[in-house]
N, C-alpha and C positions, 0 to 999 in steps of 0.2 A: 738533498744530495752527498754524493761521496766522496770519500777523498780521487783524486784525478790519476793516479795510479790504477783503480778499478773497472772494469765492465771495458768488455771487448777491447783489451789492448793490442791485441795481432791487427783487427781493423784500425784500431788508429791509427798505427804506426803506418799503414798502408796508406792512409788518408795521409798523413805526412809526409811520404812517397811521392804519392802521387803530384801532390802540390809543388814540392821543390821539382820534378821533373817536368811539370807545366812550364813553371819556372823557367827553369835552364831552357827549353826550348821557346820562352819568351810568350807564352799567352797568359802568363800571370803579370803582373806588377804592384809594386807596392801591395797593398792590403785588398787591393780590387779582385772580386771573383770569389767563388766557395766551391767544396769538392764536399761531397758525402757518400757512405754508404750503409746500405739497410742489410739487417742480420735478423731475421723474424718480429720482430715487433720493436727493433730498437734501430735507433740512427746512430753512425759515428758523424759530425760532421762539425767541418772550419769553425772557428772559433771568431768573433768579430773583431777588428781591426788587426788581427794577428797580419804579420810579412810572411805570405804564402810560400814565396821562394825559399823560405829559409826555417820552413813551419817543422815545429817539433811533436811528439804524439802528445804533450801535457797541453798541447795549442788546438786540440780536439775533444769537444766535445760529446757526451752521449744524453741522445734523448728518447722518449719513445713516442710515439705514432700521434700522440696530441700535442707533441713541443713541450711535455715537462722533464727537466732534466735529469737524465739518473746517474751521471758521473761526471766529473769534470770540475774544474772551479773556474774558467771562463764564461763568458755570456758567448750564445752560439749565434752564427751570422745574421744577419737582418733578414735576410732571407730566408730564412726558416721555412718560412709559410711555403713557399714558391716548392723548395724539396717534397717538402712533406707531401703538395698537392702532388709534385707526380709519382709517390708512391702513393698513395690512397686512388686516384684513378689511373694509376698505368701500370702497378701490381711491377716496377722494377726493382734495378738491386742495386746501381748505385747513380749519382747525378753530378757534371761538374758543368757549373758553370765560368765562364771566365770572361776578359776583355780584352783577348784578342785581339791584334791591328790589324786586319785585313776582316774579318769578319765582322770590327767594330764597325768602317769603314762604309762595308757594304750595307750596312742597317742603317746608315746614315740617307740611302739614294733607292735602295732598291725596295718594293713590295714583295718578292721573293725572291730568290738564288733559283737560276731557272738549274734543270738536268741536263750541263753542258759534260759531264763527264761520265762514263759509265760507271764509276766510284761510288757518285752521290747513291745511287739504288743502295748501299748500305747503309745510308740513314732513312732511306725510305723515297728514295728521288726528290724533287722541288724540295727547298728545303723554304720553308713561309719566314716571314718577318712578321713577330707580335709585334702589333700597334703600342708605342709608348704610353709607358705608364710611370711615376716616381717610384723610384727603387722601395724596395720592404713592402709595397703595399699591395691589398688583398686584389685590386686592377691589374697591380702587373702578373701575381701569379695568375689569374685567370686566363689573360689576355694570351699569356706562354703556355698555357696546357693547351687553349682551346690551338694552337700554333700545331705544339706538337702531337696532335690527333692525327695515328696514322704512321710518323716519322720517330724517328730515334735524336731530330734535331731540333733546335730552332733558332732565329739571328731575333734578336732584341732590339727593334730601334733603338738608333741613337745612345746603346746601353750597351750590349754582347752579343754575348752565343752562351745557347746550354744544350748538352748534351745527356743522352740518360742512355743504359745497357742494363744486361743483367748482370753483368760484373762488373768493378772498378776499373780492370786492366782496359776494358772494351768502352765503356765509358771515356777514359783518357784518350785513348786511339782514336773514336769515335771526333774526340775536340779536336784532336791534331790532322786529322783525315778533312773535317770541317773547314777550317784553316788554311792548307793547303788549297782545296776545291776552291774557296775564296778567292785567293792569290791567283789559281789559274781564270777566274773570271774576269779578276782585273786588267791580269795582264792581254786578255785575248780582247776585251772589251777598248782597250788603249788604241790594239789594232783596225777593229773593225765590229760590227755588229757579231758576234759569238753564236753561232751553229749549237739549236740545242736540239736532244734527242726526242724523237718523239715516243708516241706509245709503241710503234710496232719496233722499234729498235732496243725499247728498253724491255722489251719484252724477251727478246732475244738474245739479250744477255742473260735474264737469268735462267731464261731456261738453257742457253750455253755454261753458264757456271752452275748449276743442278748439274749438267750430264760428265762435265771434266772434273766435278769435285774442287771446282776455282777456288784459292786462299788457301787450300792444305796443302804440307806436306806428301809427296809420295813418293811410295818406293818404287828403284826401278825391278820391272818382273825378271825373275830369275829366267838367266838364260840354261834352256834345256840342254844336258848332257848329249855330245856325238854320239852314236852310236859306233862298236868298232866294225868296220868295214867298209862306212859310208862315206868314207874322205874320198 
């Protein structure tokens, strides 16, 4: 093990920044949750027992893909095997696990979060709820990995939520989107049975998003000059 100042310093700072943002958004409380980002064969991941809303880069540990600590002075999160499992199975770039209140609440009562809003298609559509297992166990890791098949997010029964993405910034945005969607579902369900987008409606959304380059800024086309004498 090397000194905590060595190895993936920028990524460790980015993980700390992400945790502080998630804490400010109300998705993390106390030491509950964990965040990581992968660079090649190494992973910068939050340390166990750290208060995430005030996390500092020296509270982020670097491990290789078999879990061996290569930088840092603190033990990594107890969910290390879960994070490494996501990297091994899905080849992703970052993982965010939270105990976000609305996502956690729905994980206690639903078997899946249905696609009630088209923005859930960003996460793959319907969000599965992984069956409950004790935190930090191989059973929990396998349960969540199965629920993530074809998805960028999963709820964890009576526990919380997990998102992943190619970049840390996107994984954080996925976590925020999931919590928002859980809130929408909860409010709708309080009024009556929520309508769910069927496969045809979901496909139409995907086609429209592709055709319109949805979700990206687009410049206004230049106005052609008016030729003299055409006024």
